N, C-alpha and C positions, 0 to 999 in steps of 0.2 A: 765556338769551341776550338781549342788548340789541337793540332794533330797529335801531340804528345799525350794529351788526355784521352783521345779517342783510341790510340794504340794500346792503352792500358786496359780497355774494356774487352770483355769476351766477345766471341763471334755472335753469340745469341743476343747479347746486349746491343751490339751494333746493328743487328737485324731489326731489333725492336726500335732502336733510335731512328733507323731509316724510315720505318713506317710512320713514326711520329712526325718526322720532318716533312714527309710527303703530305700528310694530312694538314700540317701547319701551312705549308705552301699553298695548298688548295684553298684554305680559308682566307689567307692573305690576298690571293688573287680575286676571290669574291668581294672582299672589302674594297680592293682597288677598283673593281668594276663598278661598284656602287658609290664610289668617291667617299668612302668612310675609313680609308686607311690613314692612320695618324702618322706613322713613320715609314716612308717608302724604303728606307734603307734596311728595314727588318726583312723584307722580301728578298733582297739581294743577299743578305747575310745568311738567311735560311737556305737559299740555293747553294751557297758556297759550303755550308756545313754538310748538306746532303751530298755534294760532290766529294767532300773529304771522306765521309763515311763509306760511300760506294767505292772509292779508290782503295781504302784500307781493306774492305771486304774482298775486292778483286785481288789485291796483293796476297792475301791469305789463301785464297782459292788457288792461285797459281803456285804458291810455295808448297801447298799440300799435294798438288798434282805432280810437281817436279820431284818431290821426294821427301 
């Protein structure tokens, strides 16, 4: 997902998206451990998406605290 698309979402939607991505990463790790992961790049992309979501949430929290 593009950062521009994520910035358009509300904080509640981003929090929900964060939970979904964490669950997806968990399942992808399980598949990798059992050698059933078809696309290894999917795990890497999910981790990057999670980092983007968490970064945007952190930016919003800091901006609210600042003023």
